[in-house]
Structures are given as structure tokens and as C-alpha cells.
N, C-alpha and C positions, 0 to 999 in steps of 0.2 A: 566811137571812142568810149562812150558810156558803157556799152556792152563789154568791152574789153576790161574796163575797171571792175564791173560786177563779177565777171568771171574770175578775176584775180582774187577778189574778196572770198568768193565761194571756195576757191581752191585753198585759200589760207585757213578758212574755217575748218575745212575737211582735214587739212594737215594737223591743225590743233587738236581736233577731236581724236584723230588717230594717235597723236602723241600722248594725249591724256589717257586714252584707253590702254595704250602700251604701258604707261607709268603705273596705272592701276593694276594691270596684270602682274607687273613686276613686284608691286607692293604685296599683292595677294600671295604670290609665290613665296615672297620673303617671310610673310606672317606664318604661312603654313610650315615653312622650314623651321622657323623659330618655335612654333607650337609643337611640332614633331620632336624637336630637340629637347624642349622642356619636358614633354611627356616621357621621353626616353630617360631623361635625367631622373624624373620622379620614379619611374619604374625601377631604374637602377638603384635609387636611394631606398625605395621600399624593399627591394630584394636584398640589398646590403643590410638594411635594418633587420629584416627577417632572419637573415643568416646570423647576424650578431645575437639577436634574441634567442634563436634556436640553440646557439652555441653557448652563450654566456648568461642569459637570463630567461630561461624557458618557463619558470614557475611564477605565477602571479597569485599572491595571497590576498585574502580579504582584509586582514588586520595584522599590524605588527605587535599590537597589544590585544590579547584575547581575554575577555572577561568570562570566567568559568564559575558556575554556581557550585558551592560547597556540596560535596558528596553526590554530585551528579556525574555521570560518565563523561570523560573527555575523549573526543575523537579528533585527532589532529587533521584528518582529511577534510573535516568540516570547514577548516580555515583556508582550503585551497580553492581559488576561484577557477583557474584552468591551467593546464600544462601544455606548452607548445611542443608538439612532437612526442607526446607521451600521455600517460594516465596518472591520475592522482595516486593510485595504488603503487606506482613505481617510484614515488618520492620517498626517500628515506628520512625518517624523523628520529632524532636522538634527543635524549633528555627525559628525566622522570618528573611526572606531574602527580603529586599526592593530593587527590581531590578530597581526602578526609581531613586535611589540615589547611587552614588559610595560609596564604603566602604568595610570593612571586617566584615563578619557576621558569628558568631559561630553557627554551626548546630550539633546536636547529633543524631546518628543512634543507635537504641535500638532493640535487638532481643534476647529473653531469658535473659541470664545474661550478654550478651555482650553489652558494651557501647563504642562507638567510636566517638571521636570529630573530626569534619571537619571544615575548614575555607572556606567560600565562598567569593571569591574576585570579587566584582562587579566593572567592569571597562568599560570605553568606548574606544574601540580600532579601531572602524570603522570610516573612514573619511566621511565627509558630502557628500551627493549626491547633485550636483550642476548642474542646467541647466541655461545657460546664453542666453541673447537675444541682438540684435542690438539696438542701440539708436541713434536717430537723434535729434540734437539740434542746437542752435546757438553758436557763439563764445563767447558770454557774460556769459553763464551759467557756474557755478562752477560744475564740474562733481563730482558725488558721485558714489561709487561702487554699491549702491543699485539700481541705474538706470538700471543696466545691468543684474540683477538677475530675471530670469523667475520663478525659484523655487529652494528652498534649504531645504533639510530635514536632520535631524540628531537626534540621541537619546538625545543630550544635546544642550545647547544654542550655537548658531552659530553667529559669526561675519564675516562680509565681508570687504575686503579692496583691494586696488590696489596692485599688486605685486611690482610696482615701482611708484614713484611719477610721475603723468602724467601732462603735460602742452602743450597745442596746441595753436598756434597763427594764423594758416592759415586754410582756408576751405579744406575739403578733408575727406577721409575715412581711418581710422586708426585701427590697432589691439590694443587691450588693455587686459591685463591679470587680471582676477578677482580671488582672493583667498578667499575661504570659510574655516574658521578654527573654530573647535568646542572647547568647554571648556577644553577638555582633551589634546588639542594640535594637534589633527589629522586635516589634511588640504587637500583640493582639489583645483587645479588650472585649470581654463578654460579660453579660449581665446574668447573674444567678439569683436564686431566692433562698433566703434563710427563714425558717420557721422556728421561733423560740416559744417553748412551752414551760409552764410552771411545774416543776417536778415535786410531787408530794408522795411518791411511792418509795418505800424503804427497800433496801437490798434484801436478797434472799440467800441464806446460808445453806449450803448443801454438803453432804459428806461427813458432817460432824455427828455421826451416829454413836450411840452408846457402844462402849467397847469393853471387853474383858482382856486383861493382859497379865502375863505371868510376872510375879515379883522379880525385880532385878532387871527386867527388860527396859530398854530405852524406848521412848515414844516421841515421834515428831508430831506435835499436836496439830500442825497445819498440813501434814501430809494427807493428800486426798480430799482436803477441804477446799471447796470453791465458793465464791461469792458472785452472784449475778445481780445486775441492776438494769432497770429498763432504760436508763440514760447513760449512766457512768460505766465505761468499760473496765475501770480499774478502781472499784471501791476499796477502801482501806479496811482490813480485818485485823483485829487484835484478840489475843486469847489470854485470859488470866487463869494460870494453873498453879498458882502459888500454894494452894491448899492440897495439891495432889502429890502424894509421896509414893513413887513407884517402887520403893524398897520396903514398904510396909503393907501387908495385906489389908484390904478395906475397900469401902465404896466412897468415891470422891466425885466432886463436881468441878468441871472446867467451864468457864464462862466465856463465850465468844461474842464479840461485838463487831458489827460491820456498819460502816458509815459511808454514804456516797458524798459527792462533792456539793450536793445541795443541802447537806446537813441531815438527811433522813437516816435514821439509825435502827438497826435490828439487834436484839439480844437473844442468845440461845444458850441453854444449859446442856452440857454433855456429861453423861454419867460414865465414870471410869471405875471399873471394878478391877482391883489388883488381887490376883489369885496367888495364894501361898505357893512358893517354890521350895520344895523340901531340900533341893540341892544347896540352897544358900546357907543352910545351917550345918551342912556336912563338910568334912575335910575330904576333898576330892582331887585326884590326879587325873588329868586328861592326857594320855599318851597320844601324841600325834605324829604321823609319818607322812612327809611330803614326797611328791614326785613319782610315786609308784603308779601302777604295779610293776614288779620286777621279779627276777629269779629269787630274790630274798624275801618276797612277800610271803611265800609258803612257810619259810623258816620262822618268820615273825609270828604268823598265825599259829604255828605249832606251839611256840612259847606262850603266847597269850592263852591258848587253850589249856596248856599244862597248868598255868597259874590261875586259870578261871578269872581272867580280867578282860575288860573291854577297852577298845582303843578307837581312834579315828584315823582314817586314811584319806588324805587330800590328794586325789589322783589327777593324772594328766591323760592325754590321748597319744602319748609318744611311744608307748610300749604295749600295743594292744594284743600281742601274742600271749600276754599274761592276764587278759581280761577275765579268764576263768577264775583267777585268784581274787579279783575284785568281787566277783559274784560270791565266792566262798566267804570272803570277809563279811559281806552283807548277810549271807545266810547264817553265819555264826554269831550274829548279833552286834557286829561292829558297825560303826558309822562310816559310810563312804561319802566324803565331802568333795567339793569342787575346788580344784586348785587352778588349773588352766588347761586348755586343750593343747596349745603349742608350746607354752612356757618360753616363748620368744618375746622378750621385753619390748623390742622395737615394734613388733606387730600388736601385741596385747595393749600396750600403752600408747599407741599412735593417736587415739582419740576415744571419747566416750563410746561412740558407736562401735569402734573396733573392739573395745573391751567386752561389750555386751554381746557382740557376735561370737567372740571366742567363748564367753561364758555359756551362751546358748548351746554351742557345739559340745562342750564337755558335759553340760546338763543332759542333753539328749543322749549322749553316749552312756552315761551312768544309768539313766532311766531304762535305756534299752537293755543293758547288761543285768541290772539288778531287779528291774521291774518296779522300782520305786523312785520317785522324784526327790532329789536332795536340795535342801535349802541352806546348807551350811557351806561357807566358802572361806578360802584363805587366799589373800592377794599374793601374787608372786613378789617376794621381797618384803611382804608385810605391808600394812597400811602406812607405815612410817617410811617406806622406801623413797629415795630421792632420784633413782634412775629414771622414774617416769617423767620427771621434769625435763629430761633431755629431749623428750618426744612430745610432751603436751603439758604446758604450764598450768598448774592448778588442778590437774586431773584427779588426784587422790581426794581432794576436798569434795569434788563432785561425786566420785564413785562411792565413797564411804556413806554418803547420804542416799544416793540413788539405789544402791543394792538393798538397803533396808526398806525403802519405799516400795520396792518390788517384792517384798516378803522374805528376802534373804537375811542372814545374819553373818557377819564376817568375824573371824577369830584369828587374833595374833597369838603371841606366846609371852609368857612371863618367866620362862626358864628355858635356857638354850644349852643343848648338849654339845654344841659347837662341832657336830659332825660335818657341817657344811664347809668347814675351813679346809678340808682336803679329804682325800681318800685314805683309808686305813689309819685314821687317827687312833692313837693308842687307846686300848680298851680302858685302862685305868684313868686316863684323862677324861674320857667320855662319862664314865661313872661318876667321877668327882664333880664334873660340871653339872650333870643332870640331877645329882642328889644334893646340890648346894642350896636349894630353894625351900622356903618354909612358910609360904603364905597359905591361907585356908583353901584356896582354889589354885592349883598349879597346872599350868598348860605347858607341857614340855615339847620343844621343837626337836624332832629327829627326821631322818630321811630314809626313804625306801627306794634304793637304786641298786643296780648290780654291783656297784663298787663299795657299798656300805656294809661289808662283812663285819667290821668291828662294832658297828651299831647293833647288829644282831647279837654279837657276843656279849655286849654290855647290858643288854635288855634285862636278863634275869636279875642281876644285882640291883638294877634301878628299881624294879618291881619289889624285890625283897626289902629294900631300904624303906620305901614309903609305906609298904604294908606294915612293917614293924613300927612305923611312926603313927599308925592308926588311920591311914588314908584308905579310901575306897577308890576303885578305878571305874570310870564310866566313859562311854562314847559321848561325843558332843551332840546336843540337839539345839534347835534354835532358841530354846529357853535356858540353855546352860550359861554359866558365867562366861562372859566374853571379855577376854583380856585385849583391850584396845590400846594400841600404841598412839602416840601423838602424831598427827598428820603433818608431814613436812613439805607437802606439795599440794 
């Protein structure tokens, strides 16, 4: 009986164990099925996400706001982290970024259907690079921070200043802090040295040599005179020439005084010898002909030769087929002066440099043709012209001084035949206008062009009128009476 009971128990235990193992196998199978299902869902999800990313958001950027340094190159590809299914070079970028100017610039990245807007912030965040130098000066000079700057560079505008207000009253060598600050407020500070010396050396005057000048000539007493000082780059120079009379022959003294900022002073006496000019006591007519040579030049020269009088031809470079007549005029004792090479007001009066380039060309031409350099000139339109102001304000004020500094003399006129008013002006009118003048020195304006036939016809009567009035006729030289108009520009 006992055995039967034990057997029943063992069988029951075996059944339970089998049932438990069966349940565990079922659970394991169920877990595996669930895991497989989850993994399948994850794979599907990733695949779906990949497809969505590939199609709708394939470009991944590093920043939506890009900080860009002023004046450094901007490369939009640098902001692309990676591109799904493509390359950074395939991404289209639109929008202009001006790295030379600070500001916020909108940029758009496009790839397939994706559009992403980015703001590029151009800023100056780098401090200036500053190199300083030592500076030596005297106690009188006002120190400026620029004196100590060897070099300063930055992407934007830079100003320099002293870190503190500096004031020195004794000689010596001192440290001084220089601040370079850019427009964005970035700054660099460097220490320089200033050496202050006591200046006891007077300026030196150069170029004020003794001079001989013809009576009646003008003299710029400071022309060619320079003053040099060991410390002061711009010492003051004054000249007292109140006792010098350029209209009376004699020997005079002009006194020059130069003073530097430290108060050191130099005095120099300059001897001015005024040589007697015989022309100033004579009654003279200067016949002048502008704009030649021309086909009429030969006719004019024939008349001058017939009456045994001399004249002046202010020539141009516009009609060089008659240059042989220019040479004839010179060889027959007439003055060949410089008018202009081109006679184009716009070109000649464009600037000081333009005028002197033109003057050099006509000077070279005259010297080449005649074998002699000419120093007498007539400005196109005269020194009183206002047309030059259309091209260069204040030009005539400069030119009238500069030409004399270069050794030239310019000549206007104080008697106008009015033949410039048109072609074929009636002969009687030309004679009347040209003989209406009565000063001691008469400078008559006439013209020598192909169209001035009536000027040629009027010339004999003009000569006869002034000869009967006791005048002589001379060609102009640099020492001749110079009729100067008032300068209007």
C-alpha cells in the first residue's frame, strides 16, 4: 500500500515538472516572438526615419547662427556637418554675406526639398595689432600718440590715444602707454619710450643767397628759401624787405629771421641788387600774336621786316606744318613765347600737373625748332581767365606763382585788338581798338591763325600809329614790362 502511494507521488511530481517545463518553453517562445516583433518594429521605424530624413531633412548644419570674423573669408560649406545621400558641395547656398561690413546676413541652405535659414553675424572681435617705436623730441613739442606708432593693423578703423594724459617738463627718457582701439571697441596697449631733450640749436636758413634782379621785375622773397631745424620740422621764417625797392636801381638788404618752437632764432641778411632796366624809361609797344604759327605767320613777318620792328609770337603745337615760320621768326630776332601745346582748356587747366606737362611739351617743341629755350609765356585766356575754375578751383592763383618760381614770366595784355571776337573782324575796327591805348608800355593782343586775314591787313596802320606817337617796338623778354591781370581763380 505504501509503495502504491509513493509511486503516485513520483508520477505527480514528474507530471508537474513536465508541465512546468512546457510552460517555460511556451513563455520562451512567446518572448522570442515579442523580441523579434519589437526588433522588426525598430528596424521599420529606423528605415522609415531614414527615408524621411533622406527625403525631407538630409542636411545637418553645425549652427543656425554663424559667427563670422570681419574681413575674413566666409565659406558656407564650413557650417555643414554632413549630408545624407549627398555631398556638401551639392548643397545650394543663397544669400550675400559682406564680410567687409559688420551686420547680420540671412543665408539659406537648399538640398532636395529641405530649406534651412541661417544668420551669419559678421563681427570684429580681434584687437588691433600694434607695433610701437621710441620717439625723440624737444620739450616744446606737443606729443601725439601717432608719433609712437610703427605700425597698426586691424580689420576696421583704428584710433590711437595715450592711456593717460601725459605731460613732461624736464629732459629725460620716459615710458608712455599707447592704446590702439578699433571701431568695435577691441583694444591693444603697448609701452613705448619718449626721450625729451633741451633744444638750444637755432634753425638754419638756406637758399637766401645774394641776388641781382632787373628793375621792374617781381621777386618772391621766400621762393627757394628753406629753413631747417634739428628738432622743429616747421620753423617759422619771416622776411623784412620794406627797404627793398624793385623799381629803383640800387643795392638793398632783406633781413630773414627764422625761429623754432623752442625759441631759438637765426637772422640772415640778403643782398638784393636791382639792375637798371632801360626799357622802363622808354615808350614801348609789344606786338603779340597768339595761337600760331599759321599760313598768316609769313605775311606778318614780311610786314614786321618791312617796318623793321620786333614782335612776340606765343605759339602752340597745333599747326606744326608751319614750324619753319616759327624758326624764321626766331632767326629774324622776334621772340617766340610759350602759349600752350594743345590749347584745350579742359586738358590744360585740369590740374597743376596737367598745366606743367603741357607747358613742358610746348617748351620742348620751341627749343627743338628754334634751338633756344623760351621763358616767356602767356596763359590761355590770360591770367584773369575764369574758365579754369570749371576744371580746377584756385588753379590760376597757384600757376601765376609757380611759373615765376620756375624761372618763367607770364605776360597778359593791356590793349586788345578784339580780333578774337570773330573771324574777319573789319580792319577799321581792329585798327581803332589796337590804337586806342596810351600807356608807357603797351602790350597789344592779336592772333595769328589761318582765319585772321584782317589782322594782317590792320597791322601796318597799327605800327604807323605808334611809331608816329614816339613808341619803339620790341620783342618780350623775361625782364620786359609784364602786364599782369588780376587773378580771378
